[in-house]
A tleap script that builds the chain and sets N, CA, C and O, in Angstrom:
source leaprc.protein.ff14SB
mol = sequence {
  NMET HIE ASP THR VAL TRP PHE GLU ILE GLN
  GLY VAL PRO SER VAL SER ILE ALA SER SER
  GLU PHE GLU GLU ALA ALA ALA THR GLN ARG
  ASN ALA LEU GLY MET LYS ASP ALA GLN CYS
  ILE PHE VAL PRO HIE PRO ILE GLN ASP ALA
  THR ASP ASP GLU MET ARG ALA LYS ALA ASP
  ALA CYS VAL GLU ALA VAL ILE GLY ALA LEU
  THR CALA
}
set mol.1.N position { 0.808 -1.182 0.015 }
set mol.1.CA position { 0.012 0.019 -0.010 }
set mol.1.C position { 0.870 1.250 -0.006 }
set mol.1.O position { 0.500 2.251 -0.619 }
set mol.2.N position { 1.993 1.220 0.657 }
set mol.2.CA position { 2.875 2.369 0.695 }
set mol.2.C position { 3.272 2.853 -0.682 }
set mol.2.O position { 3.253 4.052 -0.960 }
set mol.3.N position { 3.643 1.886 -1.570 }
set mol.3.CA position { 4.055 2.247 -2.929 }
set mol.3.C position { 2.882 2.823 -3.705 }
set mol.3.O position { 3.022 3.801 -4.439 }
set mol.4.N position { 1.731 2.205 -3.531 }
set mol.4.CA position { 0.522 2.673 -4.273 }
set mol.4.C position { 0.207 4.108 -3.844 }
set mol.4.O position { -0.058 4.963 -4.689 }
set mol.5.N position { 0.233 4.365 -2.577 }
set mol.5.CA position { -0.055 5.710 -2.060 }
set mol.5.C position { 0.994 6.710 -2.517 }
set mol.5.O position { 0.653 7.833 -2.890 }
set mol.6.N position { 2.266 6.324 -2.495 }
set mol.6.CA position { 3.325 7.194 -2.960 }
set mol.6.C position { 3.163 7.525 -4.417 }
set mol.6.O position { 3.259 8.693 -4.793 }
set mol.7.N position { 2.921 6.539 -5.251 }
set mol.7.CA position { 2.725 6.812 -6.690 }
set mol.7.C position { 1.505 7.685 -6.907 }
set mol.7.O position { 1.551 8.601 -7.728 }
set mol.8.N position { 0.422 7.435 -6.203 }
set mol.8.CA position { -0.793 8.273 -6.347 }
set mol.8.C position { -0.478 9.703 -6.001 }
set mol.8.O position { -0.914 10.602 -6.719 }
set mol.9.N position { 0.255 9.964 -4.941 }
set mol.9.CA position { 0.617 11.300 -4.531 }
set mol.9.C position { 1.445 11.972 -5.641 }
set mol.9.O position { 1.368 13.186 -5.833 }
set mol.10.N position { 2.229 11.175 -6.359 }
set mol.10.CA position { 3.052 11.697 -7.457 }
set mol.10.C position { 2.187 11.891 -8.745 }
set mol.10.O position { 2.699 12.383 -9.750 }
set mol.11.N position { 0.943 11.527 -8.717 }
set mol.11.CA position { 0.066 11.658 -9.879 }
set mol.11.C position { 0.147 10.456 -10.835 }
set mol.11.O position { -0.263 10.568 -11.991 }
set mol.12.N position { 0.660 9.330 -10.380 }
set mol.12.CA position { 0.760 8.172 -11.212 }
set mol.12.C position { -0.322 7.194 -10.765 }
set mol.12.O position { -0.295 6.720 -9.629 }
set mol.13.N position { -1.292 6.880 -11.662 }
set mol.13.CA position { -2.326 5.932 -11.244 }
set mol.13.C position { -1.684 4.610 -10.819 }
set mol.13.O position { -0.769 4.113 -11.477 }
set mol.14.N position { -2.156 4.071 -9.753 }
set mol.14.CA position { -1.520 2.843 -9.170 }
set mol.14.C position { -2.586 1.959 -8.561 }
set mol.14.O position { -3.682 2.395 -8.209 }
set mol.15.N position { -2.220 0.723 -8.458 }
set mol.15.CA position { -3.096 -0.273 -7.799 }
set mol.15.C position { -2.209 -1.306 -7.141 }
set mol.15.O position { -1.229 -1.745 -7.742 }
set mol.16.N position { -2.520 -1.700 -5.942 }
set mol.16.CA position { -1.821 -2.788 -5.270 }
set mol.16.C position { -2.558 -4.082 -5.578 }
set mol.16.O position { -3.780 -4.118 -5.723 }
set mol.17.N position { -1.747 -5.162 -5.674 }
set mol.17.CA position { -2.350 -6.476 -5.857 }
set mol.17.C position { -1.833 -7.331 -4.710 }
set mol.17.O position { -0.621 -7.436 -4.518 }
set mol.18.N position { -2.719 -7.934 -3.955 }
set mol.18.CA position { -2.319 -8.684 -2.780 }
set mol.18.C position { -3.209 -9.906 -2.613 }
set mol.18.O position { -4.281 -9.992 -3.211 }
set mol.19.N position { -2.767 -10.822 -1.819 }
set mol.19.CA position { -3.572 -11.998 -1.441 }
set mol.19.C position { -4.771 -11.512 -0.576 }
set mol.19.O position { -4.692 -10.549 0.186 }
set mol.20.N position { -5.856 -12.244 -0.758 }
set mol.20.CA position { -7.101 -11.924 -0.007 }
set mol.20.C position { -6.858 -11.992 1.532 }
set mol.20.O position { -7.614 -11.416 2.315 }
set mol.21.N position { -5.831 -12.680 1.919 }
set mol.21.CA position { -5.495 -12.765 3.368 }
set mol.21.C position { -5.181 -11.413 3.965 }
set mol.21.O position { -5.261 -11.229 5.179 }
set mol.22.N position { -4.819 -10.448 3.101 }
set mol.22.CA position { -4.348 -9.113 3.585 }
set mol.22.C position { -5.382 -8.036 3.320 }
set mol.22.O position { -5.004 -6.865 3.295 }
set mol.23.N position { -6.644 -8.334 3.123 }
set mol.23.CA position { -7.645 -7.287 2.875 }
set mol.23.C position { -7.754 -6.345 4.041 }
set mol.23.O position { -7.731 -5.130 3.846 }
set mol.24.N position { -7.874 -6.865 5.269 }
set mol.24.CA position { -7.997 -6.053 6.445 }
set mol.24.C position { -6.743 -5.198 6.650 }
set mol.24.O position { -6.844 -4.006 6.940 }
set mol.25.N position { -5.578 -5.798 6.502 }
set mol.25.CA position { -4.327 -5.057 6.661 }
set mol.25.C position { -4.232 -3.942 5.638 }
set mol.25.O position { -3.763 -2.851 5.962 }
set mol.26.N position { -4.660 -4.185 4.429 }
set mol.26.CA position { -4.604 -3.156 3.360 }
set mol.26.C position { -5.513 -1.988 3.730 }
set mol.26.O position { -5.148 -0.828 3.534 }
set mol.27.N position { -6.653 -2.279 4.245 }
set mol.27.CA position { -7.607 -1.212 4.619 }
set mol.27.C position { -6.990 -0.435 5.763 }
set mol.27.O position { -7.062 0.794 5.750 }
set mol.28.N position { -6.407 -1.055 6.719 }
set mol.28.CA position { -5.747 -0.337 7.839 }
set mol.28.C position { -4.648 0.567 7.297 }
set mol.28.O position { -4.547 1.732 7.680 }
set mol.29.N position { -3.825 0.024 6.405 }
set mol.29.CA position { -2.727 0.836 5.851 }
set mol.29.C position { -3.230 2.021 5.041 }
set mol.29.O position { -2.695 3.124 5.154 }
set mol.30.N position { -4.256 1.801 4.224 }
set mol.30.CA position { -4.837 2.915 3.413 }
set mol.30.C position { -5.303 4.018 4.358 }
set mol.30.O position { -5.028 5.194 4.119 }
set mol.31.N position { -5.991 3.657 5.405 }
set mol.31.CA position { -6.474 4.661 6.357 }
set mol.31.C position { -5.339 5.371 7.063 }
set mol.31.O position { -5.349 6.595 7.188 }
set mol.32.N position { -4.343 4.594 7.534 }
set mol.32.CA position { -3.192 5.155 8.244 }
set mol.32.C position { -2.364 6.081 7.378 }
set mol.32.O position { -1.758 7.028 7.880 }
set mol.33.N position { -2.331 5.816 6.076 }
set mol.33.CA position { -1.584 6.625 5.149 }
set mol.33.C position { -2.398 7.798 4.574 }
set mol.33.O position { -1.905 8.579 3.760 }
set mol.34.N position { -3.642 7.893 5.019 }
set mol.34.CA position { -4.477 9.038 4.630 }
set mol.34.C position { -5.062 8.952 3.220 }
set mol.34.O position { -5.442 9.969 2.640 }
set mol.35.N position { -5.134 7.731 2.670 }
set mol.35.CA position { -5.653 7.579 1.313 }
set mol.35.C position { -6.581 6.328 1.306 }
set mol.35.O position { -6.266 5.276 0.751 }
set mol.36.N position { -7.749 6.532 1.967 }
set mol.36.CA position { -8.645 5.372 2.178 }
set mol.36.C position { -9.214 4.860 0.823 }
set mol.36.O position { -9.770 3.763 0.775 }
set mol.37.N position { -9.081 5.639 -0.265 }
set mol.37.CA position { -9.605 5.161 -1.547 }
set mol.37.C position { -8.519 4.629 -2.447 }
set mol.37.O position { -8.767 4.395 -3.630 }
set mol.38.N position { -7.300 4.427 -1.916 }
set mol.38.CA position { -6.279 3.782 -2.709 }
set mol.38.C position { -6.715 2.489 -3.251 }
set mol.38.O position { -7.325 1.705 -2.523 }
set mol.39.N position { -6.442 2.198 -4.512 }
set mol.39.CA position { -6.937 0.994 -5.149 }
set mol.39.C position { -6.119 -0.237 -4.764 }
set mol.39.O position { -4.891 -0.198 -4.685 }
set mol.40.N position { -6.850 -1.336 -4.525 }
set mol.40.CA position { -6.210 -2.591 -4.183 }
set mol.40.C position { -7.057 -3.751 -4.725 }
set mol.40.O position { -8.260 -3.801 -4.469 }
set mol.41.N position { -6.474 -4.641 -5.436 }
set mol.41.CA position { -7.115 -5.805 -5.962 }
set mol.41.C position { -6.603 -7.028 -5.189 }
set mol.41.O position { -5.406 -7.171 -4.936 }
set mol.42.N position { -7.539 -7.894 -4.826 }
set mol.42.CA position { -7.156 -9.053 -4.049 }
set mol.42.C position { -7.305 -10.319 -4.860 }
set mol.42.O position { -8.306 -10.488 -5.557 }
set mol.43.N position { -6.337 -11.211 -4.790 }
set mol.43.CA position { -6.408 -12.493 -5.455 }
set mol.43.C position { -6.560 -13.575 -4.367 }
set mol.43.O position { -6.162 -13.379 -3.219 }
set mol.44.N position { -7.130 -14.688 -4.749 }
set mol.44.CA position { -7.353 -15.762 -3.774 }
set mol.44.C position { -6.056 -16.212 -3.075 }
set mol.44.O position { -5.008 -16.392 -3.697 }
set mol.45.N position { -6.187 -16.382 -1.754 }
set mol.45.CA position { -5.094 -16.897 -0.928 }
set mol.45.C position { -5.112 -18.402 -1.064 }
set mol.45.O position { -6.206 -18.932 -1.259 }
set mol.46.N position { -4.064 -19.127 -0.987 }
set mol.46.CA position { -2.695 -18.719 -0.766 }
set mol.46.C position { -1.936 -18.437 -2.077 }
set mol.46.O position { -2.378 -18.790 -3.170 }
set mol.47.N position { -0.805 -17.801 -1.917 }
set mol.47.CA position { 0.042 -17.447 -3.055 }
set mol.47.C position { 1.348 -18.274 -3.031 }
set mol.47.O position { 1.740 -18.875 -4.031 }
set mol.48.N position { 1.999 -18.283 -1.870 }
set mol.48.CA position { 3.387 -18.822 -1.813 }
set mol.48.C position { 3.515 -20.247 -2.328 }
set mol.48.O position { 4.560 -20.587 -2.882 }
set mol.49.N position { 2.518 -21.085 -2.175 }
set mol.49.CA position { 2.663 -22.469 -2.677 }
set mol.49.C position { 1.932 -22.722 -3.994 }
set mol.49.O position { 1.835 -23.864 -4.443 }
set mol.50.N position { 1.418 -21.660 -4.610 }
set mol.50.CA position { 0.727 -21.821 -5.898 }
set mol.50.C position { 1.752 -22.223 -6.991 }
set mol.50.O position { 2.910 -21.805 -6.982 }
set mol.51.N position { 1.269 -23.034 -7.905 }
set mol.51.CA position { 2.110 -23.422 -8.996 }
set mol.51.C position { 2.136 -22.250 -10.036 }
set mol.51.O position { 1.344 -21.313 -9.928 }
set mol.52.N position { 3.007 -22.314 -10.990 }
set mol.52.CA position { 3.064 -21.252 -12.006 }
set mol.52.C position { 1.731 -21.175 -12.743 }
set mol.52.O position { 1.264 -20.074 -13.037 }
set mol.53.N position { 1.105 -22.309 -13.049 }
set mol.53.CA position { -0.162 -22.303 -13.715 }
set mol.53.C position { -1.269 -21.660 -12.855 }
set mol.53.O position { -2.107 -20.901 -13.340 }
set mol.54.N position { -1.229 -21.996 -11.578 }
set mol.54.CA position { -2.205 -21.386 -10.653 }
set mol.54.C position { -2.017 -19.869 -10.568 }
set mol.54.O position { -3.000 -19.129 -10.528 }
set mol.55.N position { -0.770 -19.400 -10.540 }
set mol.55.CA position { -0.506 -17.953 -10.474 }
set mol.55.C position { -0.926 -17.305 -11.815 }
set mol.55.O position { -1.439 -16.186 -11.797 }
set mol.56.N position { -0.738 -17.937 -12.924 }
set mol.56.CA position { -1.224 -17.400 -14.201 }
set mol.56.C position { -2.747 -17.259 -14.172 }
set mol.56.O position { -3.293 -16.261 -14.644 }
set mol.57.N position { -3.409 -18.234 -13.631 }
set mol.57.CA position { -4.905 -18.187 -13.534 }
set mol.57.C position { -5.325 -17.049 -12.623 }
set mol.57.O position { -6.288 -16.344 -12.926 }
set mol.58.N position { -4.622 -16.853 -11.509 }
set mol.58.CA position { -4.973 -15.749 -10.598 }
set mol.58.C position { -4.753 -14.423 -11.297 }
set mol.58.O position { -5.567 -13.511 -11.155 }
set mol.59.N position { -3.678 -14.296 -12.044 }
set mol.59.CA position { -3.395 -13.046 -12.767 }
set mol.59.C position { -4.441 -12.836 -13.847 }
set mol.59.O position { -4.971 -11.732 -13.974 }
set mol.60.N position { -4.750 -13.847 -14.619 }
set mol.60.CA position { -5.739 -13.714 -15.662 }
set mol.60.C position { -7.116 -13.294 -15.110 }
set mol.60.O position { -7.859 -12.534 -15.731 }
set mol.61.N position { -7.412 -13.821 -13.926 }
set mol.61.CA position { -8.742 -13.536 -13.290 }
set mol.61.C position { -8.855 -12.109 -12.811 }
set mol.61.O position { -9.972 -11.625 -12.625 }
set mol.62.N position { -7.760 -11.415 -12.601 }
set mol.62.CA position { -7.852 -10.077 -12.000 }
set mol.62.C position { -7.412 -8.957 -12.978 }
set mol.62.O position { -7.483 -7.777 -12.637 }
set mol.63.N position { -6.965 -9.331 -14.178 }
set mol.63.CA position { -6.410 -8.341 -15.067 }
set mol.63.C position { -7.448 -7.228 -15.426 }
set mol.63.O position { -7.088 -6.054 -15.504 }
set mol.64.N position { -8.723 -7.605 -15.639 }
set mol.64.CA position { -9.740 -6.616 -15.975 }
set mol.64.C position { -9.962 -5.666 -14.782 }
set mol.64.O position { -10.148 -4.464 -14.972 }
set mol.65.N position { -9.943 -6.196 -13.588 }
set mol.65.CA position { -10.117 -5.366 -12.346 }
set mol.65.C position { -8.947 -4.389 -12.210 }
set mol.65.O position { -9.162 -3.235 -11.837 }
set mol.66.N position { -7.749 -4.807 -12.494 }
set mol.66.CA position { -6.583 -3.960 -12.474 }
set mol.66.C position { -6.698 -2.822 -13.483 }
set mol.66.O position { -6.485 -1.657 -13.148 }
set mol.67.N position { -7.033 -3.166 -14.701 }
set mol.67.CA position { -7.252 -2.137 -15.741 }
set mol.67.C position { -8.284 -1.160 -15.313 }
set mol.67.O position { -8.092 0.050 -15.433 }
set mol.68.N position { -9.389 -1.663 -14.812 }
set mol.68.CA position { -10.491 -0.792 -14.341 }
set mol.68.C position { -10.048 0.120 -13.246 }
set mol.68.O position { -10.428 1.290 -13.242 }
set mol.69.N position { -9.255 -0.360 -12.306 }
set mol.69.CA position { -8.791 0.450 -11.191 }
set mol.69.C position { -7.831 1.520 -11.679 }
set mol.69.O position { -7.788 2.613 -11.114 }
set mol.70.N position { -7.066 1.228 -12.711 }
set mol.70.CA position { -6.082 2.191 -13.216 }
set mol.70.C position { -6.742 3.241 -14.095 }
set mol.70.O position { -6.202 4.336 -14.251 }
set mol.71.N position { -7.873 2.940 -14.658 }
set mol.71.CA position { -8.509 3.866 -15.602 }
set mol.71.C position { -9.760 4.527 -15.091 }
set mol.71.O position { -10.390 5.310 -15.803 }
set mol.72.N position { -10.136 4.214 -13.837 }
set mol.72.CA position { -11.317 4.814 -13.240 }
set mol.72.C position { -11.097 6.266 -12.848 }
set mol.72.O position { -12.009 6.911 -12.329 }
savepdb mol mol.pdb
quit
């Protein structure tokens, strides 16, 4: 979230992508950083033991949401 907020302050549209396990933590960070509307897309948890094919599927499933967050 820190990078997303920093880029947004610089005027660069940004979106964080994180595991769904971190939704609450991301909301806390957005609020603490003073940018409660910072964009964040969540992919299904877990990540660390996902195979390459599973990671590709997670990426494919969220690409439209990422584009939407960057162009909204």
